[in-house]
N, C-alpha and C positions, 0 to 999 in steps of 0.2 A: 225162163224160169219154170221148172217142173212143178207139178201139184204137190209133191212131197216138200219142196222148199217153201212153197207158199203156205202150206199147213204149219210148218215149223215157225215161220215168221209170225203167223197169226197167233200161235200158241205163246210165243215170247211176248207179243204185244198184250195178250190177255192177262199174262202173269205180272205185268208191270205194276210196281207199287206206286200208287198215286200219292202225291204230296197232298195232304188235307187242304192246303191253301187253294188247290185247284178246284176244290169242291165247295168253296165258300162264295156266297154272294148275298147281297141284301138290297132291298128297296124300301122306300118310305113314302107314306102318303097321308092325306088328310081327308076325313069325311066332312063335307060341307065347310070348307074354310071360310072364316069370317071376311077376310080380305084377300085379294090377289097378291098383295105385297107379302103377306105371310107365306104364301106358297112360293113366291119368288125367292124370298130369303132362305127358306128351307131347301129349295132346289139348288141354290148356290152352294150351301154347306154340303149337300148330298154329293154334288159334283166334286168339290174339293177333297172330300174324304172317301171317295171311291164307291159310292152307291152305283148300282147297275141301272136303276130306274127310279122314277118318282111318279106318284099318281094322285088323282083326286077322285072322290066319289060324290056324285050328285052336285057337281059344280063345273064351271068352265074357267079356262085360263087363257088370257091373251098375252102374247109376247110384249115385254116392256122395253122401252128405250133405255131405261136405267140398268139393264142387264149388260154391263160392259164385258163380261166374260163370255157372253153368248152361250150360256149353259144349255139353252134349247137345242143347240147343235151338237152337244157333247154327250148328254144322256137323255133317254126318251122320257117324255111325260105321257102317261096313259090317263085318259079321262073316261071314267066309268059312269054311265048314266044312272046306275042303281047298285044297291048292295049285292043283289043277285048276280049282276054282270061281273062285279069284282070277284066274288067268291068262285065263280066258274073259271076264272083265269089263274087261280093260285097253283103254282107248280107242285108237282108231286114231291113229297118229302121236304116241303118248305113250311115252316111254322109262321102263323100269323101271331104277332105279338102286339097286343093292345097297350098303348101308353095311356094310363087312366088312373085317376084318384079313385080307388075302389078298395073295399075291405079285403077282397080276395087277391089283390095285387101283391106281387113280390117287390121288395125294395131294390132299386137299381144298384145300390152299392154292393149288394150280395148276389146280383143276378149274373148267371153264366149264359152268355149269348149263344144261340145255336149257329151252326155253320151256315145254314140257309134260312134267311128270315125276311119277313115282310113286316115292317113296323107300321102300325096304324094309329094315327092320332085323331081325336075327335074335335069337333068345333069348340072354340073357346067359350061359347055361350052354353052349350048343352053337353059337351063331351061325346062319348060314343053311345049310340042307342043300344038298348038291350039286345036287339037282334044281332048286332055286330059283336058285342062283347061275348055273346054265346058262341060265335064262330071263331073267336080267338083261342089259340092253343094255350096261351099264357097272357097274363096281364102284369105289367110292371108299373111302378109308381116312382116318380122322382121325389126327392125330399122337399119338404115345405108344407106349409099349412094351407096355402091357396094355390090355385092353378097358375101356371106360367103362360106367357105368350106361346102359341102353338109352334111357331118357328123356333123359338128358344128351346122349348121342351124337346123337339125333334133333334135339334143340333146337339144338345147335351147327350141324348141317347146315342146318336151316331158317334160322338167323341168317345163315350164310354165303351162302345163296341170296338172301335179301332184300337184303343189303348189296351183293352183286355185281350183281344185276339192277337195282338202283336207279341204277347208274352208266351 
């Protein structure tokens, strides 16, 4: 193959129209989850509905025998020791979306999910700390007057994302 043919092939490849679905991904995680079971439940939902990864900040997780799907072998779990370690790993052009009961939060029912997102949940006892809320590009709130179980809140958010993105 000559250099002219190689240049032409490269130009054709560079002009390819990408399907926007090829540019979509999401991950979800919890800051200081109250229990390992909450993370395990969220991990299973994340796997079933197509998340690319799950994470915890300032917590550890051990594999559970109740994990019959062996989700630990299907999508990665990242364990960040600190908020700073998490922030340093956020991919370029990916939004951090905090799921939090906050006056500044957009309501989930009217929320348009970005193509590339990292959803961040706070602990059930204290929510997201101010330093993390300030790092979020957007905050979303689920309907209700009190907070939900963290795994349930994450699962509802994931389901909302996949149903809206499918349209």
